[in-house]
All heavy atoms as TSV, in Angstrom:
chain	resi	resn	atom	element	x	y	z
A	1	MET	N	N	-22.163	5.375	21.408
A	1	MET	CA	C	-22.104	5.481	19.957
A	1	MET	C	C	-22.137	4.064	19.386
A	1	MET	O	O	-21.370	3.214	19.775
A	1	MET	CB	C	-20.818	6.219	19.567
A	1	MET	CG	C	-20.695	6.441	18.090
A	1	MET	SD	S	-19.143	7.269	17.615
A	1	MET	CE	C	-19.495	8.960	18.008
A	2	SER	N	N	-23.013	3.820	18.452
A	2	SER	CA	C	-23.115	2.490	17.854
A	2	SER	C	C	-22.039	2.299	16.793
A	2	SER	O	O	-21.400	3.252	16.364
A	2	SER	CB	C	-24.497	2.285	17.234
A	2	SER	OG	O	-24.614	3.075	16.073
A	3	SER	N	N	-21.875	1.060	16.356
A	3	SER	CA	C	-20.856	0.791	15.334
A	3	SER	C	C	-21.183	1.485	14.022
A	3	SER	O	O	-20.302	1.874	13.277
A	3	SER	CB	C	-20.684	-0.709	15.130
A	3	SER	OG	O	-21.883	-1.266	14.636
A	4	THR	N	N	-22.489	1.670	13.718
A	4	THR	CA	C	-22.827	2.379	12.476
A	4	THR	C	C	-22.466	3.849	12.577
A	4	THR	O	O	-22.090	4.465	11.599
A	4	THR	CB	C	-24.328	2.223	12.128
A	4	THR	OG1	O	-25.112	2.663	13.245
A	4	THR	CG2	C	-24.663	0.792	11.789
A	5	ASP	N	N	-22.568	4.436	13.799
A	5	ASP	CA	C	-22.165	5.825	13.968
A	5	ASP	C	C	-20.675	5.985	13.732
A	5	ASP	O	O	-20.238	6.949	13.140
A	5	ASP	CB	C	-22.508	6.324	15.379
A	5	ASP	CG	C	-24.004	6.465	15.600
A	5	ASP	OD1	O	-24.737	6.604	14.598
A	5	ASP	OD2	O	-24.436	6.437	16.762
A	6	LYS	N	N	-19.884	5.034	14.207
A	6	LYS	CA	C	-18.444	5.103	14.019
A	6	LYS	C	C	-18.079	5.011	12.548
A	6	LYS	O	O	-17.169	5.662	12.093
A	6	LYS	CB	C	-17.755	3.975	14.787
A	6	LYS	CG	C	-17.775	4.164	16.273
A	6	LYS	CD	C	-17.078	3.018	16.961
A	6	LYS	CE	C	-17.151	3.160	18.468
A	6	LYS	NZ	N	-16.512	2.043	19.152
A	7	GLN	N	N	-18.811	4.198	11.792
A	7	GLN	CA	C	-18.513	4.042	10.373
A	7	GLN	C	C	-18.832	5.310	9.599
A	7	GLN	O	O	-18.173	5.632	8.631
A	7	GLN	CB	C	-19.306	2.875	9.783
A	7	GLN	CG	C	-18.845	1.532	10.281
A	7	GLN	CD	C	-19.741	0.409	9.776
A	7	GLN	OE1	O	-20.768	0.661	9.145
A	7	GLN	NE2	N	-19.372	-0.815	10.062
A	8	GLN	N	N	-19.869	6.032	10.022
A	8	GLN	CA	C	-20.304	7.199	9.270
A	8	GLN	C	C	-19.606	8.480	9.701
A	8	GLN	O	O	-19.635	9.458	8.991
A	8	GLN	CB	C	-21.816	7.373	9.416
A	8	GLN	CG	C	-22.576	6.244	8.760
A	8	GLN	CD	C	-24.070	6.337	9.012
A	8	GLN	OE1	O	-24.530	7.182	9.767
A	8	GLN	NE2	N	-24.823	5.453	8.382
A	9	SER	N	N	-18.972	8.476	10.869
A	9	SER	CA	C	-18.335	9.703	11.327
A	9	SER	C	C	-17.060	9.952	10.536
A	9	SER	O	O	-16.305	9.030	10.253
A	9	SER	CB	C	-18.033	9.621	12.827
A	9	SER	OG	O	-17.093	8.607	13.064
A	10	PRO	N	N	-16.810	11.214	10.156
A	10	PRO	CA	C	-15.598	11.516	9.389
A	10	PRO	C	C	-14.357	11.331	10.251
A	10	PRO	O	O	-14.383	11.536	11.456
A	10	PRO	CB	C	-15.775	12.977	8.990
A	10	PRO	CG	C	-16.742	13.531	9.977
A	10	PRO	CD	C	-17.613	12.376	10.415
A	11	GLN	N	N	-13.263	10.957	9.602
A	11	GLN	CA	C	-12.014	10.803	10.326
A	11	GLN	C	C	-11.398	12.169	10.553
A	11	GLN	O	O	-11.523	13.059	9.725
A	11	GLN	CB	C	-11.043	9.927	9.538
A	11	GLN	CG	C	-11.516	8.506	9.402
A	11	GLN	CD	C	-10.487	7.659	8.683
A	11	GLN	OE1	O	-9.425	8.131	8.330
A	11	GLN	NE2	N	-10.806	6.413	8.466
A	12	SER	N	N	-10.737	12.323	11.690
A	12	SER	CA	C	-10.107	13.603	11.985
A	12	SER	C	C	-8.884	13.787	11.101
A	12	SER	O	O	-8.320	12.837	10.586
A	12	SER	CB	C	-9.715	13.678	13.455
A	12	SER	OG	O	-8.668	12.766	13.707
A	13	ASP	N	N	-8.464	15.034	10.937
A	13	ASP	CA	C	-7.300	15.345	10.105
A	13	ASP	C	C	-6.016	14.777	10.686
A	13	ASP	O	O	-5.043	14.607	9.985
A	13	ASP	CB	C	-7.161	16.858	9.937
A	13	ASP	CG	C	-8.288	17.432	9.103
A	13	ASP	OD1	O	-8.863	16.686	8.290
A	13	ASP	OD2	O	-8.586	18.628	9.266
A	14	THR	N	N	-6.012	14.519	11.979
A	14	THR	CA	C	-4.793	14.039	12.615
A	14	THR	C	C	-4.648	12.527	12.536
A	14	THR	O	O	-3.600	12.001	12.846
A	14	THR	CB	C	-4.745	14.463	14.097
A	14	THR	OG1	O	-5.901	13.943	14.760
A	14	THR	CG2	C	-4.699	15.979	14.217
A	15	SER	N	N	-5.705	11.820	12.134
A	15	SER	CA	C	-5.592	10.361	12.046
A	15	SER	C	C	-4.762	9.990	10.820
A	15	SER	O	O	-4.749	10.700	9.820
A	15	SER	CB	C	-6.964	9.702	11.974
A	15	SER	OG	O	-7.558	9.959	10.730
A	16	CYS	N	N	-4.076	8.887	10.926
A	16	CYS	CA	C	-3.214	8.450	9.836
A	16	CYS	C	C	-3.394	6.955	9.649
A	16	CYS	O	O	-3.186	6.190	10.585
A	16	CYS	CB	C	-1.759	8.783	10.155
A	16	CYS	SG	S	-0.625	8.245	8.878
A	17	GLU	N	N	-3.813	6.560	8.467
A	17	GLU	CA	C	-3.925	5.147	8.163
A	17	GLU	C	C	-2.756	4.747	7.290
A	17	GLU	O	O	-2.434	5.428	6.333
A	17	GLU	CB	C	-5.225	4.855	7.407
A	17	GLU	CG	C	-6.422	4.756	8.298
A	17	GLU	CD	C	-7.621	4.224	7.546
A	17	GLU	OE1	O	-7.490	3.239	6.807
A	17	GLU	OE2	O	-8.685	4.825	7.697
A	18	LEU	N	N	-2.123	3.654	7.642
A	18	LEU	CA	C	-1.030	3.154	6.837
A	18	LEU	C	C	-1.554	2.044	5.944
A	18	LEU	O	O	-2.306	1.185	6.388
A	18	LEU	CB	C	0.100	2.608	7.718
A	18	LEU	CG	C	0.767	3.621	8.626
A	18	LEU	CD1	C	1.796	2.924	9.508
A	18	LEU	CD2	C	1.433	4.708	7.816
A	19	ALA	N	N	-1.170	2.088	4.704
A	19	ALA	CA	C	-1.539	1.036	3.767
A	19	ALA	C	C	-0.267	0.329	3.346
A	19	ALA	O	O	0.764	0.964	3.146
A	19	ALA	CB	C	-2.254	1.629	2.564
A	20	HIS	N	N	-0.342	-0.955	3.259
A	20	HIS	CA	C	0.825	-1.733	2.872
A	20	HIS	C	C	0.490	-2.509	1.613
A	20	HIS	O	O	-0.621	-2.977	1.441
A	20	HIS	CB	C	1.229	-2.692	3.990
A	20	HIS	CG	C	1.562	-1.995	5.263
A	20	HIS	ND1	N	2.792	-1.438	5.502
A	20	HIS	CD2	C	0.816	-1.734	6.357
A	20	HIS	CE1	C	2.793	-0.885	6.691
A	20	HIS	NE2	N	1.598	-1.044	7.236
A	21	GLY	N	N	1.464	-2.651	0.749
A	21	GLY	CA	C	1.268	-3.398	-0.475
A	21	GLY	C	C	2.435	-4.331	-0.705
A	21	GLY	O	O	3.496	-4.190	-0.102
A	22	ALA	N	N	2.205	-5.289	-1.572
A	22	ALA	CA	C	3.261	-6.242	-1.885
A	22	ALA	C	C	3.101	-6.727	-3.315
A	22	ALA	O	O	2.009	-6.706	-3.866
A	22	ALA	CB	C	3.216	-7.422	-0.925
A	23	LEU	N	N	4.209	-7.134	-3.876
A	23	LEU	CA	C	4.222	-7.799	-5.172
A	23	LEU	C	C	4.296	-9.290	-4.897
A	23	LEU	O	O	4.881	-9.715	-3.907
A	23	LEU	CB	C	5.453	-7.375	-5.976
A	23	LEU	CG	C	5.607	-5.885	-6.245
A	23	LEU	CD1	C	6.972	-5.602	-6.851
A	23	LEU	CD2	C	4.521	-5.409	-7.159
A	24	ILE	N	N	3.736	-10.086	-5.765
A	24	ILE	CA	C	3.834	-11.535	-5.638
A	24	ILE	C	C	4.770	-12.023	-6.731
A	24	ILE	O	O	4.504	-11.817	-7.914
A	24	ILE	CB	C	2.455	-12.221	-5.781
A	24	ILE	CG1	C	1.428	-11.592	-4.829
A	24	ILE	CG2	C	2.579	-13.715	-5.574
A	24	ILE	CD1	C	1.741	-11.750	-3.368
A	25	ASP	N	N	5.860	-12.678	-6.337
A	25	ASP	CA	C	6.811	-13.166	-7.340
A	25	ASP	C	C	6.297	-14.476	-7.948
A	25	ASP	O	O	5.289	-15.020	-7.505
A	25	ASP	CB	C	8.223	-13.281	-6.763
A	25	ASP	CG	C	8.419	-14.454	-5.817
A	25	ASP	OD1	O	7.514	-15.297	-5.652
A	25	ASP	OD2	O	9.512	-14.540	-5.232
A	26	PRO	N	N	6.951	-14.974	-8.989
A	26	PRO	CA	C	6.486	-16.198	-9.655
A	26	PRO	C	C	6.401	-17.416	-8.727
A	26	PRO	O	O	5.668	-18.358	-9.012
A	26	PRO	CB	C	7.526	-16.440	-10.750
A	26	PRO	CG	C	8.091	-15.087	-11.032
A	26	PRO	CD	C	8.088	-14.367	-9.711
A	27	ASN	N	N	7.122	-17.379	-7.617
A	27	ASN	CA	C	7.081	-18.493	-6.662
A	27	ASN	C	C	6.020	-18.303	-5.581
A	27	ASN	O	O	5.929	-19.098	-4.660
A	27	ASN	CB	C	8.452	-18.674	-6.000
A	27	ASN	CG	C	9.511	-19.050	-7.004
A	27	ASN	OD1	O	9.261	-19.836	-7.914
A	27	ASN	ND2	N	10.699	-18.474	-6.865
A	28	GLY	N	N	5.237	-17.224	-5.685
A	28	GLY	CA	C	4.164	-16.978	-4.729
A	28	GLY	C	C	4.598	-16.253	-3.471
A	28	GLY	O	O	3.817	-16.096	-2.544
A	29	ARG	N	N	5.831	-15.799	-3.430
A	29	ARG	CA	C	6.318	-15.066	-2.256
A	29	ARG	C	C	5.924	-13.601	-2.361
A	29	ARG	O	O	5.945	-13.026	-3.440
A	29	ARG	CB	C	7.835	-15.171	-2.140
A	29	ARG	CG	C	8.312	-16.579	-1.844
A	29	ARG	CD	C	9.806	-16.641	-1.809
A	29	ARG	NE	N	10.288	-16.328	-3.174
A	29	ARG	CZ	C	11.496	-16.567	-3.623
A	29	ARG	NH1	N	12.408	-17.071	-2.826
A	29	ARG	NH2	N	11.830	-16.283	-4.860
A	30	GLU	N	N	5.582	-13.011	-1.217
A	30	GLU	CA	C	5.247	-11.593	-1.175
A	30	GLU	C	C	6.516	-10.771	-1.012
A	30	GLU	O	O	7.345	-11.062	-0.167
A	30	GLU	CB	C	4.313	-11.291	-0.005
A	30	GLU	CG	C	2.921	-11.813	-0.192
A	30	GLU	CD	C	1.972	-11.353	0.897
A	30	GLU	OE1	O	2.344	-10.472	1.700
A	30	GLU	OE2	O	0.868	-11.878	0.946
A	31	ILE	N	N	6.648	-9.742	-1.840
A	31	ILE	CA	C	7.759	-8.809	-1.741
A	31	ILE	C	C	7.154	-7.461	-1.356
A	31	ILE	O	O	6.414	-6.871	-2.146
A	31	ILE	CB	C	8.513	-8.697	-3.083
A	31	ILE	CG1	C	9.015	-10.067	-3.515
A	31	ILE	CG2	C	9.642	-7.685	-2.979
A	31	ILE	CD1	C	9.500	-10.110	-4.944
A	32	PRO	N	N	7.422	-6.989	-0.137
A	32	PRO	CA	C	6.833	-5.717	0.293
A	32	PRO	C	C	7.248	-4.567	-0.622
A	32	PRO	O	O	8.395	-4.494	-1.057
A	32	PRO	CB	C	7.396	-5.508	1.701
A	32	PRO	CG	C	7.877	-6.840	2.138
A	32	PRO	CD	C	8.268	-7.582	0.890
A	33	ILE	N	N	6.308	-3.691	-0.922
A	33	ILE	CA	C	6.597	-2.498	-1.713
A	33	ILE	C	C	7.137	-1.445	-0.755
A	33	ILE	O	O	6.468	-1.077	0.206
A	33	ILE	CB	C	5.342	-1.990	-2.439
A	33	ILE	CG1	C	4.837	-3.058	-3.408
A	33	ILE	CG2	C	5.635	-0.673	-3.167
A	33	ILE	CD1	C	3.499	-2.733	-4.029
A	34	THR	N	N	8.334	-0.970	-1.022
A	34	THR	CA	C	8.979	0.004	-0.148
A	34	THR	C	C	8.877	1.407	-0.735
A	34	THR	O	O	8.588	1.590	-1.924
A	34	THR	CB	C	10.460	-0.345	0.046
A	34	THR	OG1	O	11.115	-0.247	-1.227
A	34	THR	CG2	C	10.641	-1.748	0.608
A	35	GLU	N	N	9.141	2.387	0.103
A	35	GLU	CA	C	9.130	3.769	-0.362
A	35	GLU	C	C	10.169	3.980	-1.453
A	35	GLU	O	O	9.915	4.680	-2.436
A	35	GLU	CB	C	9.392	4.724	0.797
A	35	GLU	CG	C	9.346	6.179	0.371
A	35	GLU	CD	C	9.563	7.158	1.512
A	35	GLU	OE1	O	9.601	6.725	2.668
A	35	GLU	OE2	O	9.691	8.344	1.219
A	36	SER	N	N	11.331	3.356	-1.307
A	36	SER	CA	C	12.376	3.535	-2.328
A	36	SER	C	C	11.943	2.933	-3.665
A	36	SER	O	O	12.292	3.467	-4.722
A	36	SER	CB	C	13.705	2.940	-1.867
A	36	SER	OG	O	13.600	1.552	-1.687
A	37	MET	N	N	11.173	1.848	-3.644
A	37	MET	CA	C	10.669	1.268	-4.894
A	37	MET	C	C	9.710	2.245	-5.574
A	37	MET	O	O	9.755	2.419	-6.798
A	37	MET	CB	C	9.955	-0.060	-4.616
A	37	MET	CG	C	10.869	-1.168	-4.149
A	37	MET	SD	S	9.983	-2.578	-3.473
A	37	MET	CE	C	9.369	-3.352	-4.967
A	38	ILE	N	N	8.877	2.894	-4.796
A	38	ILE	CA	C	7.919	3.857	-5.346
A	38	ILE	C	C	8.659	5.070	-5.896
A	38	ILE	O	O	8.358	5.557	-6.993
A	38	ILE	CB	C	6.885	4.267	-4.281
A	38	ILE	CG1	C	6.027	3.054	-3.916
A	38	ILE	CG2	C	6.030	5.433	-4.756
A	38	ILE	CD1	C	5.147	3.251	-2.716
A	39	GLN	N	N	9.659	5.561	-5.163
A	39	GLN	CA	C	10.442	6.705	-5.629
A	39	GLN	C	C	11.172	6.376	-6.920
A	39	GLN	O	O	11.221	7.200	-7.842
A	39	GLN	CB	C	11.430	7.150	-4.552
A	39	GLN	CG	C	10.752	7.815	-3.384
A	39	GLN	CD	C	11.720	8.188	-2.278
A	39	GLN	OE1	O	12.903	7.855	-2.323
A	39	GLN	NE2	N	11.219	8.888	-1.274
A	40	GLN	N	N	11.731	5.174	-7.018
A	40	GLN	CA	C	12.435	4.769	-8.230
A	40	GLN	C	C	11.474	4.718	-9.419
A	40	GLN	O	O	11.789	5.197	-10.510
A	40	GLN	CB	C	13.099	3.410	-8.038
A	40	GLN	CG	C	13.859	2.941	-9.261
A	40	GLN	CD	C	14.516	1.581	-9.059
A	40	GLN	OE1	O	14.494	1.024	-7.974
A	40	GLN	NE2	N	15.095	1.061	-10.118
A	41	ALA	N	N	10.285	4.173	-9.202
A	41	ALA	CA	C	9.294	4.099	-10.277
A	41	ALA	C	C	8.874	5.500	-10.724
A	41	ALA	O	O	8.757	5.762	-11.925
A	41	ALA	CB	C	8.077	3.300	-9.810
A	42	CYS	N	N	8.690	6.405	-9.762
A	42	CYS	CA	C	8.312	7.780	-10.111
A	42	CYS	C	C	9.423	8.466	-10.893
A	42	CYS	O	O	9.154	9.184	-11.859
A	42	CYS	CB	C	7.978	8.577	-8.851
A	42	CYS	SG	S	6.441	8.058	-8.064
A	43	ASN	N	N	10.664	8.240	-10.479
A	43	ASN	CA	C	11.796	8.831	-11.201
A	43	ASN	C	C	11.860	8.319	-12.632
A	43	ASN	O	O	12.124	9.080	-13.566
A	43	ASN	CB	C	13.114	8.549	-10.476
A	43	ASN	CG	C	13.249	9.340	-9.200
A	43	ASN	OD1	O	12.643	10.393	-9.042
A	43	ASN	ND2	N	14.029	8.819	-8.267
A	44	GLU	N	N	11.625	7.034	-12.822
A	44	GLU	CA	C	11.634	6.472	-14.177
A	44	GLU	C	C	10.506	7.053	-15.016
A	44	GLU	O	O	10.695	7.346	-16.201
A	44	GLU	CB	C	11.543	4.950	-14.106
A	44	GLU	CG	C	12.808	4.307	-13.578
A	44	GLU	CD	C	12.706	2.801	-13.468
A	44	GLU	OE1	O	11.860	2.191	-14.151
A	44	GLU	OE2	O	13.490	2.226	-12.696
A	45	LEU	N	N	9.333	7.247	-14.405
A	45	LEU	CA	C	8.224	7.875	-15.137
A	45	LEU	C	C	8.563	9.310	-15.511
A	45	LEU	O	O	8.271	9.760	-16.620
A	45	LEU	CB	C	6.948	7.843	-14.293
A	45	LEU	CG	C	6.272	6.486	-14.167
A	45	LEU	CD1	C	5.160	6.547	-13.142
A	45	LEU	CD2	C	5.734	6.043	-15.512
A	46	ASP	N	N	9.189	10.035	-14.577
A	46	ASP	CA	C	9.590	11.414	-14.865
A	46	ASP	C	C	10.570	11.469	-16.022
A	46	ASP	O	O	10.477	12.332	-16.890
A	46	ASP	CB	C	10.212	12.067	-13.633
A	46	ASP	CG	C	9.182	12.425	-12.582
A	46	ASP	OD1	O	7.976	12.473	-12.898
A	46	ASP	OD2	O	9.600	12.665	-11.422
A	47	LYS	N	N	11.519	10.554	-16.054
A	47	LYS	CA	C	12.495	10.514	-17.147
A	47	LYS	C	C	11.797	10.257	-18.479
A	47	LYS	O	O	12.117	10.889	-19.483
A	47	LYS	CB	C	13.535	9.423	-16.907
A	47	LYS	CG	C	14.517	9.734	-15.814
A	47	LYS	CD	C	15.464	8.564	-15.619
A	47	LYS	CE	C	16.308	8.718	-14.376
A	47	LYS	NZ	N	17.136	7.534	-14.123
A	48	GLY	N	N	10.837	9.340	-18.493
A	48	GLY	CA	C	10.099	9.029	-19.715
A	48	GLY	C	C	9.278	10.204	-20.182
A	48	GLY	O	O	9.225	10.515	-21.375
A	49	THR	N	N	8.665	10.907	-19.251
A	49	THR	CA	C	7.862	12.077	-19.595
A	49	THR	C	C	8.744	13.188	-20.145
A	49	THR	O	O	8.396	13.848	-21.117
A	49	THR	CB	C	7.087	12.575	-18.363
A	49	THR	OG1	O	6.276	11.512	-17.868
A	49	THR	CG2	C	6.201	13.745	-18.696
A	50	ALA	N	N	9.904	13.389	-19.520
A	50	ALA	CA	C	10.833	14.418	-19.994
A	50	ALA	C	C	11.331	14.091	-21.394
A	50	ALA	O	O	11.459	14.978	-22.247
A	50	ALA	CB	C	12.003	14.549	-19.023
A	51	ALA	N	N	11.603	12.812	-21.656
A	51	ALA	CA	C	12.074	12.409	-22.982
A	51	ALA	C	C	10.981	12.629	-24.030
A	51	ALA	O	O	11.262	13.065	-25.143
A	51	ALA	CB	C	12.498	10.942	-22.965
A	52	GLU	N	N	9.731	12.365	-23.674
A	52	GLU	CA	C	8.624	12.587	-24.617
A	52	GLU	C	C	8.485	14.064	-24.930
A	52	GLU	O	O	8.240	14.442	-26.068
A	52	GLU	CB	C	7.324	12.046	-24.025
A	52	GLU	CG	C	7.229	10.536	-24.020
A	52	GLU	CD	C	5.953	10.038	-23.368
A	52	GLU	OE1	O	5.024	10.848	-23.145
A	52	GLU	OE2	O	5.888	8.835	-23.091
A	53	ARG	N	N	8.622	14.914	-23.928
A	53	ARG	CA	C	8.525	16.362	-24.150
A	53	ARG	C	C	9.659	16.840	-25.062
A	53	ARG	O	O	9.474	17.696	-25.900
A	53	ARG	CB	C	8.586	17.118	-22.827
A	53	ARG	CG	C	7.340	17.004	-22.026
A	53	ARG	CD	C	7.414	17.937	-20.820
A	53	ARG	NE	N	6.517	17.480	-19.789
A	53	ARG	CZ	C	6.769	17.471	-18.507
A	53	ARG	NH1	N	7.908	17.958	-18.069
A	53	ARG	NH2	N	5.895	17.047	-17.637
A	54	LYS	N	N	10.839	16.277	-24.856
A	54	LYS	CA	C	12.000	16.669	-25.649
A	54	LYS	C	C	11.815	16.279	-27.108
A	54	LYS	O	O	12.186	17.028	-28.011
A	54	LYS	CB	C	13.239	15.980	-25.079
A	54	LYS	CG	C	14.542	16.437	-25.628
A	54	LYS	CD	C	15.690	15.728	-24.916
A	54	LYS	CE	C	17.013	16.197	-25.383
A	54	LYS	NZ	N	18.118	15.515	-24.706
A	55	ASP	N	N	11.210	15.105	-27.362
A	55	ASP	CA	C	10.998	14.627	-28.713
A	55	ASP	C	C	9.781	15.241	-29.378
A	55	ASP	O	O	9.621	15.162	-30.592
A	55	ASP	CB	C	10.842	13.098	-28.710
A	55	ASP	CG	C	12.117	12.385	-28.296
A	55	ASP	OD1	O	13.203	12.986	-28.414
A	55	ASP	OD2	O	12.022	11.221	-27.863
A	56	SER	N	N	8.908	15.855	-28.595
A	56	SER	CA	C	7.676	16.406	-29.130
A	56	SER	C	C	7.963	17.684	-29.937
A	56	SER	O	O	8.754	18.519	-29.532
A	56	SER	CB	C	6.730	16.748	-27.958
A	56	SER	OG	O	5.569	17.355	-28.442
A	57	PRO	N	N	7.295	17.852	-31.088
A	57	PRO	CA	C	7.542	19.024	-31.925
A	57	PRO	C	C	6.894	20.309	-31.384
A	57	PRO	O	O	7.038	21.359	-31.971
A	57	PRO	CB	C	6.917	18.650	-33.266
A	57	PRO	CG	C	5.884	17.644	-32.936
A	57	PRO	CD	C	6.383	16.915	-31.711
A	58	HIS	N	N	6.188	20.257	-30.277
A	58	HIS	CA	C	5.499	21.456	-29.730
A	58	HIS	C	C	6.461	22.519	-29.453
A	58	HIS	O	O	7.132	22.889	-28.741
A	58	HIS	CB	C	4.671	21.116	-28.482
A	58	HIS	CG	C	3.601	20.113	-28.755
A	58	HIS	ND1	N	2.574	20.308	-29.632
A	58	HIS	CD2	C	3.401	18.870	-28.268
A	58	HIS	CE1	C	1.809	19.257	-29.650
A	58	HIS	NE2	N	2.284	18.368	-28.813
């Protein structure tokens, strides 16, 4: 199998790719983004959405 065949073949359902992200602070240091940071951000968004629904006249 050539390298182009590998690129075009679909990935199996059992494969798992991990993606990593980081924030860069003002000093140029990388701060890894953790699952708890993502959960906290989602919770804050949920709270904001709930507050908007509560204030909405619908």
